[in-house]
C-alpha positions in Angstrom: 73.0 -47.9 -188.5 71.8 -44.1 -189.7 73.1 -41.0 -188.5 72.1 -37.9 -188.6 73.3 -34.5 -187.4 70.4 -32.7 -186.8 67.3 -35.3 -187.5 66.5 -34.6 -191.3 68.7 -35.7 -193.3 70.3 -39.6 -192.8 73.4 -40.7 -193.8 72.9 -43.8 -196.4 76.3 -46.0 -195.0 74.2 -49.3 -195.0 76.7 -50.8 -191.6 74.6 -52.7 -189.8 74.1 -53.0 -186.1 72.1 -55.6 -183.8 70.6 -55.4 -180.6 71.0 -58.7 -178.7 69.5 -59.3 -175.0 71.7 -58.8 -172.2 73.4 -62.2 -171.1 72.0 -63.7 -168.3 74.5 -65.6 -166.3 74.9 -66.6 -162.5 78.1 -68.3 -161.1 78.1 -70.9 -157.8 80.1 -70.7 -155.5 80.5 -66.5 -155.4 83.1 -67.0 -152.7 86.8 -68.3 -152.4 90.0 -68.8 -150.9 92.7 -65.5 -152.5 94.8 -68.9 -153.0 92.9 -69.5 -155.9 91.7 -72.4 -157.7 88.0 -72.9 -157.0 85.4 -74.4 -159.1 82.9 -72.0 -160.6 80.0 -72.9 -162.6 78.7 -70.8 -164.5 74.9 -71.5 -165.8 73.6 -69.1 -168.5 71.1 -70.5 -171.5 73.8 -68.5 -174.1 76.3 -71.7 -173.0 75.4 -74.3 -175.4 77.5 -77.2 -176.8 78.5 -75.8 -179.4 80.0 -72.9 -177.6 83.6 -73.0 -178.3 85.1 -71.3 -175.5 83.2 -69.1 -172.5 85.7 -67.1 -170.4 85.6 -64.8 -167.4 87.3 -62.1 -166.2 88.1 -62.3 -162.7 89.0 -58.6 -162.2 91.7 -57.7 -164.7 92.8 -61.4 -165.0 90.9 -63.2 -168.0 89.8 -67.1 -167.2 89.0 -70.2 -170.0 86.5 -72.4 -169.2 88.3 -76.2 -168.7 84.8 -77.6 -169.2 81.5 -76.2 -171.1 78.3 -78.4 -172.0 74.9 -77.1 -172.4 74.1 -74.1 -170.1 77.5 -74.8 -167.8 80.7 -73.8 -167.9 83.7 -74.5 -165.2 86.5 -72.2 -164.6 89.5 -72.0 -161.9 89.0 -69.0 -160.5 92.6 -67.4 -160.2 94.4 -66.3 -157.0 93.0 -62.8 -156.1 93.2 -60.0 -153.3 91.4 -60.4 -150.1 87.9 -59.2 -150.7 85.4 -58.6 -153.4 86.6 -58.7 -157.2 84.0 -58.5 -160.3 83.4 -61.3 -162.6 82.2 -60.2 -166.2 82.1 -62.5 -169.0 84.6 -62.1 -171.6 83.1 -61.4 -175.5 84.5 -63.2 -178.5 87.5 -61.5 -178.8 88.6 -61.7 -175.1 87.1 -58.5 -174.2 84.5 -57.7 -171.3 81.1 -58.2 -172.3 79.7 -55.1 -172.6 76.5 -56.2 -171.9 77.3 -55.0 -168.2 76.4 -58.4 -166.6 78.4 -58.6 -163.7 78.5 -60.7 -160.7 80.9 -60.5 -157.8 83.1 -62.9 -155.7 84.5 -62.7 -152.9 87.7 -63.8 -152.1 89.2 -64.9 -148.4 91.6 -65.3 -146.2 93.1 -68.8 -145.1 92.4 -70.1 -141.5 95.0 -69.1 -138.9 94.9 -70.4 -135.6 96.4 -68.4 -132.9 95.3 -70.1 -129.7 93.2 -72.6 -128.2 92.3 -72.9 -123.8 92.4 -75.4 -122.5 95.0 -77.3 -124.2 93.5 -80.3 -122.8 90.6 -81.7 -121.7 89.3 -85.1 -119.5 87.8 -87.4 -122.2 85.1 -88.4 -119.7 83.0 -85.3 -119.9 82.1 -82.3 -121.9 84.8 -79.5 -122.0 83.9 -75.1 -123.2 86.8 -74.8 -125.5 88.1 -71.6 -126.2 89.3 -71.5 -129.8 91.4 -67.6 -130.7 92.2 -67.4 -134.4 91.8 -65.2 -137.6 89.5 -66.0 -140.2 87.8 -68.9 -139.1 85.0 -69.0 -141.3 84.5 -68.4 -145.2 81.7 -65.2 -145.2 78.1 -66.9 -144.8 79.4 -70.0 -144.6 79.4 -72.4 -141.4 82.6 -73.5 -139.9 83.1 -76.7 -138.6 85.9 -76.9 -136.7 87.4 -80.8 -134.9 89.2 -81.6 -132.2 90.9 -85.1 -131.7 91.7 -87.3 -133.9 95.5 -86.3 -133.7 96.3 -89.7 -131.2 98.5 -88.4 -128.4 
């Protein structure tokens, strides 16, 4: 690395600087409960079986991978506030990577059930049931509601 103030004379420091390609990577899934615990698979060519550690920042929270194989690493998403959180790779010094390759993890709230109408129906025919609640499905994911099996 050589520096010039006016483009004519340069320093002779001999300091080395290396350009490196951005670390392209993806993660799946990209959403989970705000309570944390989702297993996130991180995939990228920079992950090898010789990788000692792979760490991610979920917002300001540093998380180390609990499993690293060639091309993949798995981390547990930490607890977070409802809404999107930026996810950035950590560099070898556990600082946010300067590659500026960022993914987003969407934290969602747990489902709450407020009411169900009617509260019962004959088992011999189909019935329409209205369910009232909050956060009854993860963003972008199908919702499944099971009625029955209680045995009363």
